[in-house]
C-alpha positions as CSV (number, residue, x, y, z in Angstrom):
1,M,0.4,4.9,28.5
2,S,-3.0,4.0,29.9
3,E,-3.6,1.2,32.4
4,P,-3.8,-2.2,30.6
5,T,-7.1,-4.1,30.4
6,R,-7.1,-7.0,32.8
7,T,-8.3,-10.3,31.4
8,Q,-8.3,-13.7,33.1
9,R,-9.4,-16.7,31.0
10,L,-10.0,-20.3,32.0
11,G,-9.5,-22.8,29.2
12,A,-9.6,-26.6,28.9
13,Y,-7.3,-28.3,26.4
14,A,-6.8,-31.8,25.0
15,V,-3.3,-33.4,24.9
16,V,-3.8,-36.2,22.4
17,L,-0.8,-38.4,21.7
18,R,-0.5,-41.2,19.1
19,D,2.5,-43.0,17.7
20,A,5.0,-40.2,18.2
21,H,2.5,-37.6,17.0
22,I,0.5,-34.9,18.9
23,L,-2.8,-33.5,17.7
24,L,-2.4,-29.7,17.1
25,T,-4.6,-26.9,15.8
26,R,-3.7,-23.7,14.1
27,I,-5.2,-20.4,15.2
28,S,-7.1,-18.7,12.4
29,P,-7.0,-15.0,11.4
30,A,-10.1,-14.7,13.6
31,G,-8.1,-15.8,16.7
32,Y,-5.0,-14.5,18.5
33,P,-2.2,-15.0,17.9
34,A,-3.1,-15.9,14.3
35,G,-1.0,-18.6,12.7
36,A,0.3,-20.1,16.0
37,W,-0.1,-23.8,16.7
38,T,-1.8,-24.9,19.9
39,L,-3.6,-27.8,21.6
40,P,-7.3,-28.4,20.7
41,G,-9.4,-26.6,23.3
42,G,-10.5,-23.2,24.4
43,G,-12.5,-21.2,26.9
44,V,-14.8,-22.8,29.4
45,D,-18.2,-21.1,29.1
46,H,-19.9,-19.6,32.1
47,G,-21.6,-22.5,34.1
48,E,-19.9,-25.1,31.9
49,S,-17.9,-28.0,33.5
50,P,-14.3,-27.9,32.3
51,H,-14.7,-31.7,31.6
52,D,-17.5,-30.9,29.2
53,A,-15.6,-28.0,27.7
54,V,-12.6,-30.0,26.7
55,V,-14.9,-32.6,24.9
56,R,-16.9,-29.8,23.2
57,E,-13.8,-27.9,22.1
58,L,-12.1,-31.0,20.8
59,H,-15.0,-31.8,18.6
60,E,-15.5,-28.3,17.3
61,E,-11.8,-27.9,16.4
62,T,-11.0,-31.4,15.2
63,G,-14.2,-33.3,14.6
64,L,-13.0,-36.0,17.0
65,Q,-14.9,-37.5,19.9
66,A,-13.1,-37.9,23.2
67,L,-13.2,-41.6,24.2
68,T,-11.5,-40.9,27.5
69,S,-10.4,-37.7,29.2
70,R,-8.4,-37.2,32.4
71,L,-7.3,-34.0,34.0
72,V,-3.5,-34.2,34.3
73,D,-1.9,-30.7,34.7
74,V,-2.5,-27.0,34.9
75,H,-0.5,-24.5,32.9
76,D,-0.7,-20.7,33.0
77,V,0.7,-17.7,31.2
78,H,0.8,-14.1,32.4
79,V,1.6,-11.4,29.8
80,V,1.5,-7.6,30.0
81,A,1.9,-6.4,26.5
82,Q,0.1,-5.4,23.3
83,G,-2.6,-8.0,22.8
84,R,-5.7,-8.5,20.7
85,D,-6.5,-5.5,18.5
86,D,-3.2,-3.9,19.6
87,Q,-4.7,-3.1,23.0
88,Y,-2.4,-2.9,26.0
89,E,-3.5,-5.9,28.0
90,D,-2.6,-7.6,31.3
91,Y,-3.6,-11.2,30.3
92,H,-3.6,-14.3,32.6
93,G,-4.6,-17.5,30.9
94,V,-5.2,-20.6,33.0
95,H,-5.1,-23.8,31.0
96,L,-6.5,-27.1,32.3
97,L,-4.6,-29.9,30.4
98,Y,-6.4,-33.2,29.8
99,A,-5.0,-36.5,28.6
100,V,-7.5,-37.5,25.9
101,T,-7.8,-40.6,23.7
102,V,-9.6,-40.6,20.4
103,D,-10.4,-43.1,17.6
104,P,-7.1,-43.0,15.5
105,S,-9.0,-44.1,12.4
106,V,-10.9,-40.8,12.2
107,K,-9.1,-38.0,10.3
108,P,-9.1,-34.6,12.2
109,H,-11.0,-31.8,10.5
110,V,-12.3,-28.4,11.7
111,V,-16.0,-28.6,12.4
112,E,-16.6,-25.0,13.5
113,V,-15.7,-23.2,10.2
114,G,-15.2,-19.5,10.6
115,G,-14.1,-19.8,14.2
116,T,-10.7,-19.4,15.8
117,T,-9.2,-22.7,14.4
118,D,-8.5,-23.2,10.7
119,V,-6.4,-26.4,10.6
120,A,-6.3,-29.6,12.8
121,M,-3.7,-32.2,12.2
122,W,-1.5,-34.9,13.7
123,V,2.1,-33.4,13.9
124,P,5.1,-35.6,14.4
125,I,6.5,-34.6,17.8
126,D,10.0,-34.1,16.4
127,R,8.5,-31.6,13.9
128,V,6.7,-29.4,16.5
129,G,8.2,-25.9,16.2
130,S,9.7,-26.6,12.8
131,A,9.2,-24.2,9.9
132,D,5.9,-25.9,9.0
133,H,4.5,-25.9,12.5
134,A,5.7,-22.7,14.2
135,P,5.2,-20.8,16.3
136,V,3.7,-23.0,19.0
137,L,2.1,-21.6,22.2
138,P,3.9,-22.2,25.5
139,M,1.3,-24.7,26.6
140,V,2.3,-27.1,23.8
141,T,5.9,-27.0,24.9
142,H,4.8,-27.5,28.5
143,A,2.7,-30.6,27.5
144,L,5.5,-32.1,25.4
145,E,8.0,-31.7,28.3
146,R,5.6,-33.8,30.4
147,A,4.4,-36.2,27.6
148,D,4.9,-39.2,29.8
149,H,2.2,-37.8,32.2
150,F,-0.3,-37.7,29.3
151,A,0.4,-41.3,28.1
152,A,-2.6,-43.7,28.3
153,G,-2.9,-45.5,31.6
154,V,-0.8,-43.2,33.7
């Protein structure tokens, strides 16, 4: 077996909580791993502020505008396995997790059609990981285990 491709990726993600619901997005067939549920967000572009990236990604993936955003936590994942395009990969993802508030009267919808997100929706927290909303990426579980840290005003 050949040496794995080494990839490190910095992403900024929105943890948006509302009335026992969390805002989640589903990874489209264009993304990896397709069909998994995750937090709205994604890669920080070269030269882009992570604070700007989370606002941009939230809008692209959900159509929602961030009213407030506050950096709360950092999560990371390190995996050495078959990855994108069945390539052996040594992947390290670093995820900046922001507590974000949005206008609850606006319905989430994917703005960037054809990208790596195909669904955006409010999911009842007690249904995360259920048959309708599985699998979820580890950062979702991480955020939910610390939901009190992401509550408004903390």
